C-alpha positions as CSV (number, residue, x, y, z in Angstrom):
1,M,-0.1,-0.1,0.0
2,S,1.4,3.2,-1.2
3,N,1.5,6.4,1.2
4,S,1.5,8.7,-1.8
5,I,-0.6,12.0,-1.5
6,Q,-1.7,13.7,-5.0
7,S,-1.8,17.4,-5.1
8,E,-3.3,19.6,-7.9
9,I,-2.5,23.1,-8.9
10,K,-5.0,24.6,-11.5
11,F,-4.8,27.9,-13.7
12,N,-7.8,29.3,-15.2
13,V,-7.2,31.5,-18.1
14,L,-10.0,33.9,-19.6
15,L,-9.1,34.8,-23.1
16,D,-10.3,37.6,-25.4
17,E,-11.4,37.0,-29.0
18,N,-7.6,37.4,-30.0
19,R,-6.7,34.7,-27.6
20,V,-4.9,37.4,-25.3
21,P,-5.2,36.8,-21.4
22,E,-8.1,38.9,-20.1
23,S,-7.9,37.2,-16.7
24,L,-5.9,34.8,-14.7
25,A,-6.8,32.7,-11.6
26,W,-5.2,29.7,-9.8
27,T,-6.1,27.2,-7.3
28,A,-4.0,25.1,-5.0
29,Q,-6.1,23.5,-2.3
30,D,-3.2,22.2,-0.2
31,G,-1.9,25.7,-0.1
32,G,-5.1,27.3,1.0
33,V,-5.5,29.1,-2.5
34,N,-8.8,28.9,-4.2
35,N,-9.5,30.9,-7.5
36,E,-7.1,33.7,-6.6
37,E,-7.0,36.5,-9.2
38,T,-3.2,37.0,-10.5
39,K,-2.0,39.2,-13.6
40,A,0.9,36.9,-14.5
41,I,2.0,33.4,-14.5
42,M,5.3,31.8,-15.5
43,L,5.7,28.1,-15.3
44,S,8.6,26.1,-16.2
45,I,8.4,22.4,-17.0
46,W,11.2,19.8,-17.6
47,D,10.7,17.6,-20.5
48,N,12.9,14.6,-19.6
49,N,12.6,12.9,-22.9
50,A,13.8,16.1,-25.0
51,K,16.1,17.5,-22.1
52,E,14.6,20.9,-22.4
53,T,12.6,23.2,-20.6
54,L,9.1,23.9,-21.8
55,R,7.4,27.2,-20.7
56,I,4.0,28.9,-20.2
57,D,4.4,32.6,-19.7
58,L,1.1,34.5,-19.4
59,W,0.1,38.0,-18.2
60,T,-3.1,39.9,-18.7
61,K,-3.4,42.8,-20.8
62,D,-3.9,45.1,-17.7
63,M,-0.5,43.9,-15.9
64,P,1.1,47.2,-15.3
65,V,4.6,47.3,-16.6
66,D,6.2,48.5,-13.4
67,E,4.8,45.4,-11.6
68,M,6.0,43.3,-14.6
69,K,9.5,44.5,-13.8
70,Q,9.1,43.7,-10.0
71,F,7.7,40.3,-10.8
72,F,10.8,39.4,-13.1
73,H,13.1,40.5,-10.4
74,Q,11.5,38.7,-7.7
75,T,11.5,35.5,-10.0
76,L,15.0,35.7,-10.7
77,V,15.9,36.0,-7.0
78,A,13.8,33.1,-6.3
79,M,15.3,31.0,-9.2
80,S,18.7,31.9,-7.6
81,D,17.6,30.7,-4.3
82,T,16.1,27.5,-5.6
83,Y,19.3,26.8,-7.9
84,Q,21.3,26.9,-4.6
85,R,19.1,24.5,-3.0
86,A,18.8,21.9,-6.0
87,T,22.7,22.1,-7.0
88,N,24.4,23.1,-3.6
89,D,26.4,25.5,-6.0
90,E,26.6,28.5,-3.8
91,K,29.3,30.2,-5.9
92,M,27.1,30.4,-9.0
93,A,23.9,31.1,-6.8
94,D,25.7,34.2,-5.3
95,T,26.7,35.2,-8.8
96,M,23.1,34.9,-10.1
97,R,22.2,37.1,-6.8
98,D,24.6,39.6,-7.8
99,F,22.9,39.9,-11.3
100,C,19.6,40.3,-9.7
101,E,21.1,43.3,-7.7
102,Y,22.3,44.8,-11.2
103,F,19.0,43.9,-12.6
104,A,17.2,45.9,-9.8
105,E,19.6,48.8,-9.9
106,K,19.2,49.2,-13.7
107,L,15.3,49.3,-13.3
108,E,15.5,51.5,-10.3
109,L,13.8,48.9,-8.3
110,K,15.4,49.5,-5.1
111,G,15.6,52.8,-3.5
């Protein structure tokens, strides 16, 4: 008998007539999230057979550019932390974090 637990994450995308996202929402019952509205989603999936990354990048037409810049910065910082946890490569993770600081500085995200 298996002790496996199945969890589900759902994304709902409402498209306009040109197939551009008008609204995005997501649900993750295990995380206490139920049909929460969002303005952007970036999802990366590893295709083990092809040995390549598949991506889904969506944002609504009313996502403000300044928030998109902040979203990218925070995603890059999180990727640096995830990279370190996944590979234990502290030196490269620190290099990635240095880039994140440069990125934030150039976009004037930090005061």
